[in-house]
C-alpha positions in Angstrom: 37.4 -48.3 17.7 39.0 -51.5 16.4 36.4 -53.6 18.1 33.7 -51.5 16.6 35.1 -52.0 13.1 35.5 -55.8 13.7 31.8 -56.0 14.6 30.9 -54.0 11.6 32.8 -56.2 9.3 31.3 -59.3 10.8 27.8 -57.8 10.4 28.6 -56.9 6.8 30.0 -60.3 6.1 26.9 -62.0 7.5 24.7 -59.8 5.4 26.6 -60.6 2.2 26.6 -64.3 2.9 22.8 -64.2 3.5 22.3 -62.3 0.3 24.4 -64.9 -1.6 22.4 -67.8 -0.1 19.1 -66.1 -0.9 20.3 -65.5 -4.5 21.3 -69.2 -4.8 17.9 -70.3 -3.5 16.1 -68.1 -6.0 18.4 -69.4 -8.8 17.5 -73.0 -7.7 13.8 -72.2 -7.9 14.2 -70.7 -11.4 16.2 -73.7 -12.6 13.6 -76.1 -11.2 10.7 -74.1 -12.8 12.5 -74.1 -16.1 13.0 -77.9 -15.9 9.3 -78.4 -15.3 8.4 -76.0 -18.0 10.8 -77.7 -20.4 9.3 -81.1 -19.6 5.8 -79.8 -20.3 7.0 -78.2 -23.4 8.5 -81.5 -24.6 5.3 -83.3 -23.9 3.3 -80.7 -25.8 5.7 -80.9 -28.7 5.4 -84.7 -28.8 1.6 -84.4 -28.8 1.6 -81.9 -31.5 4.0 -83.9 -33.6 1.8 -87.0 -33.4 -1.2 -85.0 -34.4 0.6 -83.5 -37.4 2.0 -87.0 -38.4 -1.5 -88.5 -38.2 -2.8 -85.7 -40.4 -0.1 -86.4 -43.0 -1.0 -90.1 -43.1 -4.7 -89.4 -43.4 -4.0 -87.0 -46.2 -1.9 -89.6 -48.0 -4.7 -92.1 -47.6 -7.1 -89.6 -49.0 -4.8 -89.0 -52.0 -4.7 -92.8 -52.7 -8.5 -93.0 -52.5 -8.6 -90.2 -55.1 -6.1 -92.0 -57.3 -8.0 -95.2 -57.1 -11.2 -93.4 -58.0 -9.6 -91.7 -61.0 -8.1 -94.9 -62.2 -11.5 -96.7 -61.9 -13.0 -93.8 -63.8 -10.7 -94.7 -66.6 -12.1 -98.2 -66.6 -9.3 -99.9 -64.6 -10.7 -102.6 -62.3 -10.0 -102.1 -58.7 -8.8 -105.7 -58.3 -6.1 -104.9 -61.0 -4.7 -101.8 -59.3 -1.6 -102.1 -57.3 1.0 -99.9 -55.6 4.7 -100.1 -56.2 6.0 -103.4 -55.0 2.6 -105.0 -54.6 1.4 -107.7 -57.0 -2.1 -108.7 -57.9 -3.1 -111.9 -59.7 -5.2 -110.2 -62.4 -3.8 -108.7 -65.6 -3.3 -106.2 -67.0 -2.1 -104.5 -63.9 -1.9 -100.8 -63.1 0.8 -99.4 -60.7 -0.7 -96.2 -59.3 2.8 -94.8 -58.9 3.6 -95.3 -62.6 4.8 -91.9 -63.8 3.3 -92.6 -67.3 -0.2 -92.4 -65.8 0.4 -89.9 -62.9 -2.4 -91.2 -60.8 -0.4 -90.9 -57.6 3.1 -89.8 -56.4 5.1 -92.0 -54.0 6.0 -89.4 -51.3 8.0 -90.0 -48.2 6.1 -90.1 -45.0 7.5 -88.7 -41.7 10.0 -91.1 -40.0 8.8 -89.9 -36.5 5.4 -91.6 -37.2 6.9 -95.1 -37.1 8.0 -97.3 -34.2 11.4 -98.0 -35.7 12.0 -94.3 -36.8 12.0 -95.2 -40.4 9.1 -94.5 -42.8 7.5 -97.5 -44.6 5.2 -97.4 -47.6 1.6 -98.2 -48.3 0.5 -101.6 -49.4 -2.8 -102.7 -50.9 -4.8 -105.9 -50.5 -8.3 -107.3 -50.5 -10.4 -107.9 -47.5 -14.1 -108.7 -46.7 -14.7 -105.8 -44.4 -16.8 -106.4 -41.3 -18.4 -103.3 -39.9 -20.7 -104.3 -37.1 -22.9 -107.2 -35.9 -21.7 -109.5 -38.6 -22.6 -107.0 -41.4 -20.1 -106.2 -44.1 -19.1 -103.1 -46.0 -20.6 -103.6 -49.5 -22.3 -106.7 -50.7 -22.0 -110.0 -48.9 -19.4 -112.4 -50.3 -17.4 -109.6 -52.0 -14.1 -108.1 -51.0 -12.9 -104.5 -50.6 -9.7 -103.0 -51.8 -7.8 -101.7 -48.8 -4.6 -99.7 -48.5 -2.6 -100.2 -45.3 0.4 -98.6 -43.7 2.1 -100.6 -41.0 4.7 -100.0 -38.2 3.1 -96.8 -36.8 3.6 -95.5 -33.2 0.8 -96.1 -30.8 0.0 -92.5 -30.2 0.0 -91.8 -33.9 -2.5 -94.6 -34.3 -4.6 -93.1 -31.5 -4.5 -89.7 -33.2 -5.7 -91.2 -36.5 -8.7 -92.8 -34.8 -9.3 -89.6 -32.8 -9.3 -87.5 -36.1 -11.4 -90.0 -38.0 -14.0 -90.3 -35.3 -14.0 -86.6 -34.3 -13.6 -87.5 -30.6 -11.6 -85.6 -28.0 -7.9 -86.6 -27.6 -7.3 -89.4 -25.0 -3.7 -90.5 -24.6 -4.8 -93.8 -23.0 -7.6 -94.7 -25.3 -7.8 -98.4 -26.3 -6.7 -99.2 -29.8 -8.6 -102.1 -31.6 -6.2 -105.0 -31.9 -7.5 -106.4 -35.1 -8.8 -104.9 -38.4 -12.2 -106.5 -37.8 -12.5 -104.8 -34.4 -11.3 -101.5 -35.9 -13.9 -101.6 -38.6 -16.6 -102.5 -36.2 -15.6 -99.9 -33.6 -15.3 -97.0 -36.1 -18.1 -98.1 -38.5 -16.1 -96.2 -41.1 -13.9 -97.3 -43.9 -10.8 -95.8 -42.3 -8.9 -96.0 -39.0 -6.0 -97.7 -37.2 -5.6 -100.9 -35.3 -2.8 -103.0 -33.7 -0.8 -103.9 -30.6 2.6 -103.1 -29.2 3.9 -106.5 -30.1 2.6 -106.6 -33.7 2.8 -102.8 -34.4 0.0 -100.5 -35.5 -1.6 -100.2 -38.9 -3.5 -97.5 -40.6 -6.1 -98.7 -43.2 -8.5 -97.1 -45.7 -11.0 -98.8 -47.9 -10.4 -97.4 -51.4 -12.9 -99.6 -53.4 -16.0 -101.4 -52.3 -17.0 -104.8 -53.9 -13.7 -104.9 -55.7 -13.6 -108.7 -55.9 
């Protein structure tokens, strides 16, 4: 009788041990699956964040384009229009962010869009914009007024070009390393260029033949 009970206990103990090991194995599979799922979720979140940040920057560029157009409609010369902190040689000058005129509002851009994690502001300057095969945007010998936003992350820059060109997203797509190549590649007055070493810059032509 005692021997029978001993065998029964051993059999029961082995069954319990096997059940525990099986449960631990299942738990390990669940944890591993969760880790993989969480990694994929993080990647998807980063991709969506870059898309949203690129959209915010494009909207800000569009708003500045509208502000320039309204100011020029009020007889301000494009060459005399500046942004806060920028200077232009001609006078009188108009700061688009001047609250007395209300052409544009200096809003804060998302920090996550920038390489250093800190949002920068738009600048404006003049450039003779090349678009393709030596041709220029606007009349030859004139310059365009261009707003720029520097210090962007590479994938935000790629997203900007992706949205401007209307092409499928490609996380390894080459980014033009200079403004001239960017203009030529896009053949549009808006896009992004740069390198890891120099940073990435969004640009938008806001006035053609400005100087």
